Backbone as numpy.savetxt, mean C-alpha at the origin, in Angstrom:
# Nx Ny Nz CAx CAy CAz Cx Cy Cz
56.04 -57.51 33.74 54.63 -57.13 33.87 54.47 -55.69 34.08
55.34 -55.03 34.86 55.24 -53.59 35.00 55.58 -52.85 33.77
56.53 -53.39 33.04 56.86 -52.77 31.73 55.78 -52.79 30.75
54.95 -53.83 30.73 53.80 -53.89 29.87 52.74 -52.85 30.18
52.48 -52.67 31.42 51.53 -51.65 31.86 51.98 -50.27 31.50
53.22 -49.98 31.57 53.78 -48.67 31.25 53.61 -48.37 29.74
53.89 -49.37 28.87 53.74 -49.14 27.45 52.30 -48.93 27.04
51.32 -49.63 27.71 49.88 -49.46 27.46 49.45 -48.05 27.79
49.94 -47.53 28.89 49.57 -46.19 29.36 50.15 -45.13 28.40
51.34 -45.33 27.83 51.90 -44.34 26.94 51.19 -44.36 25.57
50.57 -45.49 25.13 49.91 -45.52 23.90 48.54 -44.93 23.95
47.91 -44.72 25.08 46.57 -44.21 25.23 46.55 -42.71 24.84
45.64 -42.31 23.92 45.48 -40.92 23.42 44.97 -39.94 24.44
45.59 -38.80 24.53 45.10 -37.73 25.44 43.87 -37.06 24.88
42.77 -37.19 25.60 41.43 -36.64 25.16 41.01 -35.39 25.87
41.87 -34.79 26.54 41.51 -33.55 27.29 41.04 -32.45 26.30
41.44 -32.50 25.06 40.99 -31.43 24.12 39.49 -31.47 23.87
38.86 -32.61 24.18 37.37 -32.67 23.89 36.57 -31.74 24.80
37.09 -31.41 25.96 36.36 -30.58 26.89 36.18 -29.15 26.32
37.22 -28.46 25.98 37.05 -27.07 25.41 36.33 -27.16 24.09
36.55 -28.19 23.29 35.88 -28.31 21.97 34.36 -28.38 22.17
33.92 -29.23 23.15 32.46 -29.37 23.37 31.92 -28.06 23.91
32.72 -27.40 24.73 32.22 -26.07 25.29 32.04 -25.02 24.21
32.89 -25.04 23.24 32.83 -24.08 22.08 31.59 -24.35 21.26
31.29 -25.69 21.00 30.14 -26.04 20.23 28.88 -25.67 21.00
28.89 -25.87 22.30 27.70 -25.44 23.09 27.43 -23.96 23.05
28.50 -23.20 23.17 28.41 -21.74 23.11 27.92 -21.23 21.76
28.45 -21.80 20.70 28.02 -21.44 19.36 26.52 -21.77 19.16
26.09 -22.94 19.61 24.69 -23.29 19.48 23.78 -22.29 20.20
24.24 -21.94 21.46 23.42 -20.99 22.26 23.43 -19.62 21.55
24.57 -19.20 20.97 24.63 -17.95 20.30 23.66 -17.88 19.14
23.66 -18.95 18.29 22.73 -18.95 17.13 21.26 -18.95 17.60
20.94 -19.67 18.64 19.57 -19.64 19.11 19.16 -18.24 19.58
20.06 -17.58 20.29 19.75 -16.24 20.76 19.60 -15.25 19.62
20.50 -15.37 18.65 20.41 -14.43 17.45 19.14 -14.69 16.66
18.78 -15.96 16.52 17.54 -16.24 15.76 16.32 -15.70 16.48
16.27 -15.99 17.80 15.13 -15.45 18.59 15.07 -13.97 18.62
16.19 -13.34 18.76 16.23 -11.84 18.77 15.79 -11.28 17.39
16.24 -11.94 16.31 15.84 -11.46 14.97 14.37 -11.60 14.77
13.77 -12.63 15.27 12.33 -12.86 15.08 11.53 -11.84 15.83
11.85 -11.52 17.10 11.08 -10.59 17.84 11.35 -9.17 17.36
12.52 -8.86 16.92 12.81 -7.55 16.43 12.00 -7.28 15.18
11.87 -8.24 14.26 11.19 -8.08 13.08 9.71 -7.79 13.28
9.04 -8.60 14.21 7.69 -8.40 14.48 7.38 -7.06 15.10
8.21 -6.69 16.12 7.95 -5.46 16.77 8.32 -4.25 15.86
9.30 -4.45 15.02 9.68 -3.39 14.09 8.52 -3.06 13.17
7.92 -4.14 12.61 6.80 -3.96 11.65 5.62 -3.22 12.31
5.29 -3.67 13.57 4.14 -3.04 14.25 4.43 -1.62 14.64
5.62 -1.37 15.22 5.94 -0.02 15.70 6.09 0.95 14.56
6.79 0.58 13.49 7.08 1.50 12.39 5.78 1.78 11.60
4.87 0.80 11.55 3.57 1.03 10.89 2.83 2.12 11.59
2.92 2.15 12.88 2.23 3.18 13.65 2.95 4.53 13.63
4.29 4.47 13.69 5.06 5.75 13.76 5.13 6.45 12.40
5.30 5.71 11.32 5.53 6.35 10.05 4.29 6.68 9.34
3.07 6.22 9.75 1.84 6.58 9.14 1.20 7.72 9.88
0.30 8.46 9.26 -0.29 9.63 9.87 -1.77 9.49 9.94
-2.39 9.97 11.02 -3.83 10.04 11.01 -4.30 11.07 10.01
-5.53 10.91 9.50 -6.09 11.79 8.54 -6.12 13.19 9.07
-5.73 14.14 8.32 -5.74 15.56 8.75 -4.37 15.93 9.30
-3.41 15.04 9.29 -2.08 15.39 9.61 -1.65 15.11 11.07
-2.50 14.57 11.84 -2.13 14.22 13.23 -1.38 12.92 13.28
-0.16 12.98 13.64 0.64 11.72 13.57 0.49 10.94 14.89
1.01 9.72 14.80 0.93 8.90 15.98 1.73 9.47 17.11
2.86 10.20 16.79 3.64 10.87 17.85 2.82 11.89 18.61
1.91 12.54 17.93 1.09 13.56 18.56 -0.05 12.99 19.36
-0.32 11.66 19.18 -1.42 11.04 19.81 -1.04 10.34 21.10
0.26 10.19 21.35 0.70 9.56 22.59 1.89 10.36 23.14
1.94 10.59 24.45 3.01 11.36 24.97 4.31 10.62 25.13
4.27 9.33 25.33 5.48 8.57 25.56 5.28 7.10 25.20
6.24 6.52 24.51 6.22 5.08 24.21 7.52 4.53 24.67
7.47 3.59 25.63 8.63 2.92 26.14 8.80 1.61 25.40
9.86 1.60 24.57 10.08 0.40 23.79 10.92 -0.62 24.61
10.29 -1.72 24.93 10.96 -2.76 25.72 10.97 -4.09 24.98
12.08 -4.32 24.31 12.23 -5.56 23.56 13.18 -6.45 24.35
12.70 -7.16 25.32 13.55 -8.03 26.16 13.08 -9.47 26.03
13.92 -10.34 26.56 13.63 -11.79 26.50 12.33 -12.11 27.21
11.98 -11.34 28.27 10.79 -11.61 29.07 9.51 -11.35 28.25
9.60 -10.55 27.20 8.44 -10.20 26.41 8.33 -11.00 25.14
9.28 -11.87 24.88 9.27 -12.61 23.64 8.10 -13.62 23.71
7.25 -13.60 22.62 6.17 -14.50 22.48 4.88 -14.02 23.22
4.93 -12.88 23.86 3.74 -12.41 24.58 3.03 -11.36 23.79
1.75 -11.38 23.89 0.92 -10.42 23.11 0.46 -9.26 23.98
0.83 -9.24 25.24 0.30 -8.22 26.12 1.39 -7.27 26.59
2.52 -7.15 25.90 3.47 -6.14 26.27 2.94 -4.72 25.95
3.35 -3.71 26.70 2.79 -2.35 26.57 2.94 -1.76 25.19
4.10 -1.97 24.56 4.32 -1.31 23.27 3.38 -1.90 22.22
3.29 -3.24 22.16 2.41 -3.89 21.19 0.94 -3.48 21.43
0.50 -3.54 22.68 -0.87 -3.20 23.02 -1.20 -1.78 22.62
-0.32 -0.83 22.97 -0.62 0.55 22.66 -0.57 0.79 21.16
0.39 0.22 20.50 0.55 0.42 19.08 -0.62 -0.17 18.35
-1.07 -1.38 18.72 -2.26 -1.98 18.09 -3.51 -1.18 18.32
-3.61 -0.57 19.49 -4.74 0.35 19.75 -4.77 1.53 18.89
-3.53 2.13 18.70 -3.50 3.32 17.82 -3.76 2.95 16.38
-3.30 1.81 15.92 -3.56 1.44 14.57 -5.06 1.05 14.36
-5.66 0.45 15.37 -7.06 0.15 15.23 -7.91 1.40 15.16
-7.56 2.43 15.96 -8.25 3.66 15.94 -8.02 4.41 14.56
-6.83 4.32 14.04 -6.55 4.93 12.72 -7.29 4.29 11.60
-7.35 2.95 11.66 -8.11 2.20 10.61 -9.59 2.53 10.67
-10.11 2.62 11.91 -11.52 2.99 12.04 -11.83 4.35 11.50
-10.90 5.29 11.76 -11.08 6.65 11.23 -11.01 6.61 9.67
-10.07 5.83 9.17 -9.89 5.74 7.74 -11.10 5.14 7.09
-11.71 4.12 7.72 -12.93 3.51 7.19 -14.10 4.53 7.12
-14.16 5.34 8.14 -15.20 6.41 8.06 -14.91 7.44 6.97
-13.67 7.79 6.82 -13.31 8.73 5.74 -13.70 8.16 4.35
-13.32 6.92 4.15 -13.57 6.30 2.87 -15.08 6.23 2.61
-15.86 5.89 3.62 -17.30 5.78 3.45 -17.93 7.16 3.23
-17.38 8.19 3.91 -17.90 9.53 3.76 -17.63 10.04 2.32
-16.39 9.86 1.88 -16.07 10.32 0.53 -16.88 9.58 -0.51
-17.09 8.26 -0.39 -17.85 7.51 -1.29 -19.31 8.02 -1.33
-19.89 8.35 -0.12 -21.23 8.79 -0.03 -21.43 10.14 -0.75
-20.44 10.98 -0.64 -20.52 12.30 -1.26 -20.45 12.18 -2.80
-19.59 11.32 -3.25 -19.46 11.14 -4.69 -20.74 10.45 -5.23
-21.21 9.45 -4.52 -22.43 8.75 -4.95 -23.60 9.72 -4.99
-23.68 10.67 -4.07 -24.76 11.62 -4.11 -24.69 12.50 -5.31
-23.49 12.87 -5.71 -23.28 13.69 -6.89 -23.67 12.88 -8.15
-23.25 11.62 -8.18 -23.69 10.73 -9.33 -25.16 10.63 -9.43
-25.85 10.43 -8.29 -27.28 10.30 -8.32 -27.99 11.61 -8.73
-27.55 12.76 -8.21 -28.15 14.01 -8.58 -28.04 14.40 -10.06
-26.94 13.87 -10.63 -26.66 14.27 -12.04 -26.88 13.10 -12.99
-27.51 12.06 -12.51 -27.77 10.88 -13.40 -26.55 10.37 -14.14
-25.47 10.10 -13.36 -24.17 9.74 -13.95 -23.83 8.28 -13.65
-24.84 7.47 -13.26 -24.48 6.13 -12.86 -23.94 5.28 -13.99
-24.25 5.64 -15.19 -23.69 4.88 -16.38 -22.26 5.30 -16.67
-21.87 6.42 -16.11 -20.52 6.96 -16.42 -19.51 6.83 -15.22
-19.98 6.85 -14.08 -19.12 6.81 -12.88 -19.52 5.64 -11.97
-18.56 5.12 -11.27 -18.79 4.08 -10.32 -17.76 4.15 -9.20
-18.17 3.92 -7.97 -17.26 4.04 -6.86 -17.27 2.65 -6.16
-16.13 2.35 -5.58 -15.93 1.08 -4.92 -14.86 1.21 -3.88
-15.09 0.66 -2.64 -14.09 0.61 -1.63 -13.47 -0.77 -1.53
-12.15 -0.85 -1.49 -11.44 -2.08 -1.37 -10.57 -2.01 -0.17
-9.82 -3.06 0.07 -8.85 -3.05 1.21 -7.73 -2.06 1.01
-7.49 -1.66 -0.19 -6.38 -0.72 -0.49 -6.78 0.69 -0.76
-8.04 0.91 -1.20 -8.34 2.24 -1.68 -9.86 2.47 -1.85
-10.22 3.74 -2.06 -11.53 4.10 -2.58 -11.28 4.37 -4.09
-11.97 3.62 -4.93 -11.79 3.75 -6.40 -12.99 4.48 -7.02
-12.66 5.56 -7.71 -13.65 6.25 -8.53 -13.33 5.98 -10.00
-14.16 5.21 -10.65 -13.94 4.78 -12.03 -14.83 5.55 -12.97
-14.18 6.18 -13.98 -14.91 7.10 -14.87 -14.78 6.55 -16.30
-15.86 6.29 -16.97 -15.81 5.84 -18.38 -15.06 6.88 -19.26
-14.39 6.44 -20.24 -13.57 7.35 -21.04 -14.42 8.36 -21.81
-15.65 7.96 -22.25 -16.47 8.84 -23.05 -16.95 9.99 -22.26
-16.98 9.87 -20.94 -17.39 10.98 -20.08 -16.31 12.04 -19.96
-15.11 11.70 -20.30 -14.00 12.66 -20.14 -13.42 13.01 -21.48
-13.37 12.17 -22.47 -12.60 12.42 -23.69 -13.45 11.99 -24.94
-13.11 12.62 -26.00 -13.58 12.12 -27.33 -12.73 10.93 -27.69
-13.27 10.15 -28.63 -12.52 8.92 -29.05 -11.18 9.28 -29.55
-10.15 8.54 -29.06 -8.82 8.75 -29.51 -8.14 10.02 -29.06
-8.79 10.70 -28.19 -8.28 12.04 -27.71 -7.95 11.95 -26.24
-7.05 12.87 -25.83 -6.72 12.97 -24.36 -7.07 14.35 -23.83
-7.79 15.15 -24.62 -8.23 16.46 -24.15 -9.51 16.30 -23.29
-9.42 16.80 -22.06 -10.55 16.66 -21.16 -11.76 17.52 -21.61
-12.92 16.94 -21.76 -14.07 17.69 -22.22 -14.44 18.79 -21.22
-15.07 19.83 -21.73 -15.45 20.99 -20.86 -16.35 20.55 -19.73
-17.37 19.74 -20.04 -18.28 19.31 -18.99 -17.61 18.39 -18.00
-16.55 17.74 -18.40 -15.85 16.87 -17.47 -14.96 17.62 -16.49
-14.65 18.83 -16.84 -13.83 19.64 -15.91 -14.60 19.93 -14.60
-15.89 20.02 -14.68 -16.67 20.18 -13.48 -16.57 18.98 -12.60
-16.57 17.80 -13.11 -16.40 16.61 -12.32 -15.02 16.63 -11.64
-14.00 17.07 -12.29 -12.71 17.12 -11.70 -12.74 18.07 -10.48
-13.48 19.16 -10.65 -13.55 20.15 -9.53 -14.30 19.48 -8.32
-15.34 18.77 -8.60 -16.15 18.12 -7.53 -15.25 17.16 -6.78
-14.55 16.32 -7.48 -13.70 15.33 -6.85 -12.60 16.01 -6.08
-11.97 17.03 -6.60 -10.86 17.70 -5.96 -11.39 18.44 -4.66
-12.61 18.93 -4.75 -13.19 19.61 -3.55 -13.35 18.59 -2.42
-13.78 17.34 -2.76 -13.89 16.34 -1.71 -12.52 15.94 -1.21
-11.52 15.81 -2.08 -10.22 15.46 -1.68 -9.59 16.48 -0.74
-9.98 17.77 -0.93 -9.49 18.86 -0.07 -9.96 18.63 1.36
-11.09 18.07 1.55 -11.65 17.81 2.89 -10.95 16.63 3.63
-10.23 15.80 2.87 -9.55 14.66 3.40 -8.11 14.64 2.94
-7.28 15.49 3.46 -5.96 15.78 2.90 -4.93 14.70 3.28
-5.22 13.74 4.00 -4.17 12.83 4.51 -3.92 11.59 3.68
-4.47 11.63 2.40 -4.37 10.39 1.59 -3.61 10.68 0.29
-2.89 9.66 -0.19 -2.26 9.72 -1.51 -3.30 9.41 -2.55
-3.12 9.91 -3.76 -4.06 9.78 -4.83 -3.36 9.35 -6.10
-3.84 8.29 -6.69 -3.27 7.84 -7.96 -4.36 7.99 -9.06
-4.02 8.70 -10.12 -4.91 8.83 -11.28 -4.41 7.89 -12.35
-5.22 6.89 -12.73 -4.76 5.84 -13.58 -5.58 5.77 -14.87
-4.91 5.72 -16.02 -5.57 5.60 -17.31 -5.55 4.14 -17.81
-6.64 3.78 -18.50 -6.78 2.43 -18.98 -7.45 2.49 -20.33
-7.05 1.52 -21.20 -7.62 1.44 -22.56 -8.11 0.01 -22.74
-8.77 -0.22 -23.89 -9.06 -1.59 -24.29 -7.88 -2.08 -25.09
-8.01 -3.24 -25.69 -6.83 -3.89 -26.34 -6.81 -3.60 -27.88
-7.68 -2.75 -28.33 -7.56 -2.37 -29.76 -6.41 -1.47 -29.95
-5.55 -1.77 -30.88 -4.35 -0.99 -31.07 -4.65 0.40 -31.57
-3.82 1.39 -31.17 -3.89 2.73 -31.70 -2.52 3.08 -32.25
-2.52 3.76 -33.34 -1.24 4.13 -33.91 -1.39 5.51 -34.64
-1.31 6.52 -33.93 -1.38 7.87 -34.44 -0.06 8.59 -34.15
0.01 9.78 -34.82 1.24 10.58 -34.57 1.38 10.96 -33.11
0.24 11.25 -32.51 0.23 11.71 -31.14 0.30 10.50 -30.14
-0.30 9.43 -30.48 -0.36 8.25 -29.58 -0.02 7.00 -30.35
1.28 6.70 -30.39 1.71 5.51 -31.10 1.20 4.21 -30.53
0.93 4.16 -29.17 0.50 2.97 -28.47 -0.57 3.31 -27.44
-1.20 2.27 -26.96 -2.18 2.46 -25.89 -1.51 2.96 -24.56
-0.24 2.63 -24.39 0.54 3.20 -23.29 0.48 4.70 -23.35
0.76 5.23 -24.45 0.82 6.67 -24.64 -0.58 7.31 -24.34
-1.63 6.71 -24.91 -2.96 7.28 -24.73 -3.37 7.23 -23.28
-3.24 6.12 -22.62 -3.67 5.97 -21.26 -2.87 6.91 -20.30
-1.56 7.07 -20.56 -0.70 7.87 -19.72 -1.14 9.40 -19.88
-1.31 9.79 -21.12 -1.69 11.20 -21.34 -3.05 11.50 -20.73
-3.99 10.60 -20.92 -5.33 10.85 -20.29 -5.27 10.96 -18.81
-4.55 10.13 -18.17 -4.50 10.19 -16.71 -3.78 11.46 -16.25
-2.75 11.82 -16.98 -2.06 13.09 -16.61 -2.89 14.31 -16.83
-3.63 14.33 -17.91 -4.45 15.58 -18.19 -5.58 15.65 -17.22
-6.19 14.60 -16.85 -7.26 14.71 -15.84 -6.72 15.03 -14.49
-5.53 14.54 -14.17 -4.94 14.95 -12.82 -4.62 16.38 -12.78
-4.19 17.02 -13.89 -3.93 18.43 -13.96 -5.15 19.20 -13.61
-6.34 18.81 -14.01 -7.54 19.52 -13.70 -7.87 19.35 -12.19
-7.59 18.15 -11.68 -7.81 17.97 -10.26 -6.95 18.95 -9.46
-5.76 19.17 -9.89 -4.79 19.95 -9.13 -4.95 21.44 -9.37
-5.90 21.85 -10.22 -6.13 23.27 -10.37 -6.80 23.86 -9.14
-7.40 23.05 -8.34 -8.06 23.54 -7.12 -6.99 23.84 -6.04
-7.17 24.87 -5.32 -6.26 25.27 -4.26 -6.44 24.30 -3.08
-5.36 24.19 -2.25 -5.45 23.42 -1.04 -5.12 21.93 -1.15
-4.69 21.53 -2.32 -4.30 20.12 -2.48 -2.80 19.98 -2.41
-2.33 19.01 -1.69 -0.89 18.73 -1.61 -0.52 17.90 -2.86
0.18 18.58 -3.78 0.47 17.93 -5.06 1.49 16.77 -4.90
2.23 16.80 -3.81 3.20 15.72 -3.63 2.48 14.42 -3.35
1.22 14.42 -3.00 0.43 13.24 -2.72 -0.23 12.64 -3.99
0.02 13.22 -5.10 -0.64 12.81 -6.34 0.40 12.18 -7.29
-0.10 11.27 -8.12 0.71 10.73 -9.22 -0.27 10.24 -10.28
0.22 10.25 -11.51 -0.58 9.70 -12.60 0.19 8.53 -13.25
-0.55 7.63 -13.79 0.05 6.42 -14.40 -0.83 5.89 -15.49
-0.27 5.39 -16.52 -1.02 4.71 -17.59 -0.79 3.25 -17.60
-1.83 2.45 -17.54 -1.71 1.03 -17.56 -1.98 0.45 -18.98
-2.28 1.26 -19.91 -2.55 0.78 -21.25 -3.79 -0.23 -21.25
-3.58 -1.35 -21.91 -4.67 -2.29 -21.99 -4.52 -3.46 -21.03
-3.54 -3.33 -20.03 -3.11 -4.46 -19.27 -3.74 -4.56 -17.91
-4.76 -3.82 -17.61 -5.48 -3.96 -16.39 -6.99 -4.00 -16.69
-7.47 -4.93 -17.47 -8.91 -4.91 -17.91 -9.77 -5.33 -16.74
-10.97 -4.83 -16.75 -11.99 -5.26 -15.73 -13.08 -6.02 -16.37
-13.11 -6.16 -17.70 -14.10 -6.85 -18.47 -13.41 -7.50 -19.69
-14.16 -8.33 -20.38 -13.64 -8.95 -21.60 -13.42 -7.91 -22.68
-12.37 -8.16 -23.46 -12.13 -7.28 -24.62 -12.71 -7.92 -25.93
-13.48 -8.97 -25.78 -14.00 -9.62 -26.98 -15.36 -9.03 -27.39
-15.93 -8.19 -26.60 -17.18 -7.50 -26.96 -17.02 -6.04 -26.88
-17.87 -5.25 -27.55 -17.81 -3.82 -27.51 -18.23 -3.35 -26.06
-19.16 -4.01 -25.47 -19.55 -3.62 -24.11 -18.41 -3.82 -23.14
-17.69 -4.89 -23.23 -16.51 -5.12 -22.37 -15.38 -4.10 -22.63
-15.15 -3.82 -23.91 -14.13 -2.87 -24.24 -14.47 -1.46 -23.71
-15.72 -1.11 -23.75 -16.17 0.16 -23.22 -15.94 0.31 -21.76
-16.11 -0.82 -21.01 -15.84 -0.78 -19.57 -14.36 -0.63 -19.33
-13.55 -1.27 -20.17 -12.11 -1.19 -19.93 -11.49 0.20 -20.25
-12.14 0.96 -21.09 -11.69 2.29 -21.42 -12.16 3.25 -20.30
-11.26 3.60 -19.41 -11.65 4.34 -18.21 -10.44 5.07 -17.62
-10.79 6.03 -16.73 -9.80 6.66 -15.89 -10.22 6.41 -14.42
-9.32 6.05 -13.57 -9.64 5.80 -12.21 -8.95 6.80 -11.31
-9.66 7.39 -10.37 -9.07 8.19 -9.30 -9.05 7.30 -8.02
-7.91 6.83 -7.67 -7.76 5.90 -6.55 -7.20 6.66 -5.28
-8.07 6.72 -4.30 -7.64 7.33 -3.04 -7.14 6.22 -2.15
-5.86 6.24 -1.93 -5.18 5.09 -1.29 -5.21 5.13 0.27
-5.47 4.00 0.81 -5.43 3.96 2.29 -4.04 4.07 2.82
-3.95 4.52 4.01 -2.69 4.59 4.74 -2.50 3.29 5.63
-3.57 2.69 5.98 -3.54 1.56 6.86 -4.17 0.27 6.25
-4.09 0.22 4.94 -4.63 -0.98 4.20 -3.61 -2.07 4.21
-3.87 -3.03 3.37 -2.96 -4.17 3.28 -1.61 -3.72 2.66
-0.48 -4.20 3.20 0.82 -3.72 2.69 1.16 -4.36 1.35
0.35 -4.17 0.38 0.58 -4.67 -0.97 0.73 -3.51 -1.94
1.49 -3.72 -2.98 1.68 -2.64 -3.96 0.41 -2.53 -4.77
0.12 -1.25 -5.13 -1.13 -1.00 -5.86 -0.94 -1.61 -7.33
0.28 -1.88 -7.67 0.49 -2.43 -9.01 0.01 -3.85 -9.09
-0.14 -4.51 -7.95 -0.64 -5.91 -7.92 -2.01 -5.98 -7.32
-2.67 -4.85 -7.17 -4.00 -4.88 -6.50 -4.98 -5.38 -7.50
-6.03 -6.06 -7.01 -7.18 -6.44 -7.86 -7.99 -5.22 -8.15
-8.33 -5.11 -9.44 -9.01 -3.89 -9.85 -10.40 -4.21 -10.35
């Protein structure tokens, strides 16, 4: 009988290895939870803080100049809370910057609209404020002869007026964009609509930059060809609307979308 009990005890498997194994699994699970949580809070705070730090108030006053000290506290105690000091202060700064930007956009639009009204140019120019920009749309015949990229003499005054306004609001990037209708062009100078729209935007931007006091590093020109229509190309009226140059004054605190995908 004693011999039987001894053999049964010897055949029983040693399970002591399960204790450290379960401890390792528990530690790994805790580590992954901590890493995931830390990654989530870091991403949210990074987006908010960097948006405030890397953007500038209009006129060149940066967020760093607007606050003496920012104590960044990304701890477990602040995870999931909306009232931590960094988030609150950063959100306040961004709200003030957006409000200032809205005023600038409205002021610029009002000045250009006044010029349009005084010179009876409503059929040639149009302004519009979007979430991404202040858009000044100019019909092509106001700037160029048909099939040409040479800026008309009378249109050069318009370039000066716009650049004078831009000088008063130096904190914004400016895109000058050329657009055509979908009728093909094939000349020695302009083999495609890409060429025509690009040259037109570049030539008009050059007249904008002839005025002193503009930061040329904030400007760029681009040709969209026929691929950003705002009206149908099946009628002459629609094609006339599509042939245009836009001066887009881009927001610093607008939606974080590329202007290449903006609704126009």
